[in-house]
C-alpha positions as CSV (number, residue, x, y, z in Angstrom):
1,M,0.0,0.0,0.0
2,W,2.8,2.4,0.8
3,I,4.3,1.7,-2.7
4,V,1.1,3.0,-4.3
5,K,1.1,6.2,-2.1
6,F,4.8,6.7,-2.9
7,G,4.1,6.2,-6.6
8,I,1.2,8.8,-6.5
9,C,3.5,11.3,-4.7
10,I,6.2,10.8,-7.3
11,L,3.7,11.1,-10.1
12,T,2.2,14.3,-8.6
13,I,5.6,15.9,-8.1
14,S,6.6,14.9,-11.6
15,F,3.5,16.6,-13.1
16,A,4.1,19.7,-11.0
17,I,7.8,20.0,-12.2
18,Y,6.7,19.3,-15.8
19,F,4.1,22.1,-15.7
20,Y,6.5,24.5,-13.9
21,I,9.2,23.9,-16.6
22,N,6.6,24.2,-19.4
23,A,5.4,27.6,-18.0
24,H,9.0,28.7,-17.6
25,N,9.8,27.8,-21.2
26,R,6.8,29.8,-22.5
27,L,8.0,32.8,-20.4
28,I,11.5,32.6,-21.9
29,E,10.1,32.3,-25.4
30,M,8.1,35.5,-24.8
31,Q,11.1,37.3,-23.4
32,L,13.1,36.2,-26.5
33,A,10.4,37.5,-28.8
34,I,10.3,41.0,-27.3
35,P,13.6,42.5,-28.6
36,P,12.8,42.0,-32.3
37,I,9.3,43.5,-31.7
38,Q,10.9,46.5,-29.9
39,K,13.3,47.0,-32.8
40,K,10.5,47.0,-35.4
41,M,8.5,49.4,-33.2
42,R,11.4,51.8,-33.0
43,E,11.8,51.6,-36.8
44,I,8.0,52.3,-37.3
45,L,8.2,55.3,-34.8
46,A,11.2,56.7,-36.7
47,D,9.3,56.4,-40.0
48,N,6.3,58.1,-38.4
49,D,8.6,61.0,-37.3
50,R,10.2,61.2,-40.7
51,L,6.8,61.2,-42.5
52,Q,5.4,63.8,-40.1
53,F,8.3,66.0,-40.8
54,E,7.7,65.6,-44.6
55,I,4.0,66.4,-44.1
56,D,4.8,69.5,-42.0
57,R,7.3,70.7,-44.6
58,F,4.9,70.1,-47.4
59,E,2.0,71.9,-45.7
60,S,4.1,74.9,-44.6
61,P,2.8,78.2,-45.8
62,K,6.1,79.0,-47.6
63,H,5.9,75.7,-49.6
64,L,2.2,76.2,-50.4
65,M,2.9,79.7,-51.7
66,E,5.7,78.3,-53.9
67,L,3.3,75.8,-55.3
68,A,0.7,78.5,-56.0
69,E,3.3,80.3,-58.1
70,R,3.9,77.3,-60.4
71,P,2.3,77.4,-63.8
72,E,0.4,74.2,-63.4
73,F,-1.6,75.8,-60.5
74,S,-2.0,79.2,-62.1
75,H,-5.7,78.5,-62.8
76,L,-6.5,78.2,-59.0
77,K,-7.6,81.4,-57.4
78,P,-7.9,82.1,-53.7
79,S,-11.4,81.9,-52.3
80,Y,-12.9,84.7,-50.3
81,S,-14.9,84.3,-47.1
82,R,-18.2,85.4,-48.8
83,D,-17.7,82.6,-51.4
84,I,-17.4,79.8,-48.7
85,L,-20.6,78.0,-47.8
86,M,-20.9,76.4,-44.4
87,V,-23.0,73.3,-44.2
88,P,-24.4,72.5,-40.7
89,Q,-23.9,69.0,-39.5
């Protein structure tokens, strides 16, 4: 009878160790996956900053005035406040 109890204890301890090691391995896999994700995120943030700079430069009043002076935009005329219609939402 004591052999059965001893076997059950060994089996229980073995399962506990197995599940602990399995959980630990999953944690290590996640920790190893974090650095490449962080690197990609930094690259995306750098691209966002670069694109935002380009948008700000393109939308600057100086650049827009330079565009307005080009011949391909010569047909465009500035609108006056009396010509603008406001549509209520």
